[in-house]
C-alpha positions in Angstrom: 17.8 4.8 -14.9 16.6 8.2 -13.8 13.1 7.0 -12.9 14.5 4.4 -10.7 16.8 6.9 -8.9 13.9 9.3 -8.3 11.7 6.5 -7.0 14.5 5.5 -4.5 15.0 9.2 -3.5 11.2 9.6 -3.0 11.1 6.5 -0.8 14.0 7.6 1.3 12.7 11.1 1.8 9.2 9.7 2.7 10.6 7.3 5.3 12.6 10.2 6.8 9.5 12.3 6.9 7.4 9.5 8.6 10.3 9.0 11.2 10.5 12.6 12.0 6.6 12.8 12.5 6.8 9.7 14.8 9.6 11.3 16.9 7.6 14.5 17.2 4.5 12.7 18.1 6.3 10.7 20.8 7.7 13.8 22.3 4.4 15.5 22.3 2.6 12.4 23.8 5.2 12.3 26.6 4.8 16.0 27.4 1.0 15.8 27.4 0.9 12.7 29.5 3.3 14.2 32.1 1.1 17.4 32.3 -2.1 15.4 32.7 -0.6 12.9 35.2 0.1 15.7 37.5 -3.2 17.4 37.0 -2.2 20.2 34.8 -4.8 19.8 32.1 -4.5 23.4 31.0 -0.9 23.0 30.0 -1.7 19.7 28.2 -4.5 21.3 26.3 -2.3 24.2 25.2 0.5 21.9 24.2 -2.1 19.9 22.1 -3.4 23.1 20.6 0.1 24.1 19.4 0.4 21.0 17.3 -0.2 21.4 13.6 -2.7 19.2 11.6 -5.4 17.0 12.8 -4.2 15.0 15.8 -6.5 12.4 17.5 -6.0 11.8 21.2 -6.7 8.7 23.2 -6.1 8.5 27.0 -5.9 5.2 28.9 -5.0 4.3 32.5 -2.6 1.4 33.1 -2.4 1.0 36.8 -0.5 4.0 38.2 0.3 5.2 34.7 -1.5 7.7 32.6 -0.9 7.0 28.9 -1.5 9.2 25.9 -1.7 8.1 22.4 -1.5 10.6 19.5 -2.5 9.6 16.0 -2.2 11.7 12.8 -1.8 11.4 8.9 1.8 12.5 8.2 1.1 14.4 5.0 -1.0 15.0 2.0 -0.9 13.0 -1.1 0.0 9.4 -1.1 1.2 9.4 2.5 -2.0 10.7 3.8 -3.4 7.1 3.5 -0.9 6.2 6.4 -1.3 6.9 10.0 1.6 7.6 12.4 1.0 7.1 16.1 2.9 7.3 19.4 2.0 6.2 22.8 3.8 7.6 26.0 2.9 7.1 29.7 3.6 9.0 32.9 3.2 8.1 36.6 0.1 9.7 38.0 0.8 12.0 40.9 -0.8 11.1 44.1 -2.4 14.6 44.5 -3.6 14.8 40.8 -6.2 12.8 38.9 -6.0 13.2 35.0 
C-alpha cells in the first residue's frame, strides 16, 4: 500500500511543479512581450537574464501583436524529458518596433 501512496504523492507534486512552472513562464512571457512591443528591449533582456535555467525564446508577429514564446524543461530527473511552454502577446506601440 505504501508504494502506491508514494507514487500518487509523487504524481501530485510533479503536476503542481509543472503547473507552477507554466504560470511563471506565462507571466515572464507577458512581461517580455510588453517590453519588446513598446521598444524597450533592454528591459526585456534584463527580465530574461533573471530567469533561472535554460529558457528558449521565440518571437513572432501576428498582425499588430508581438508574441513571445518561452520554452524550458521543468526540472532534472524524469521531468527533464518534458517541456513546458507559454506564449503571450502584446500590442505593438506605434512608435516602437520590436
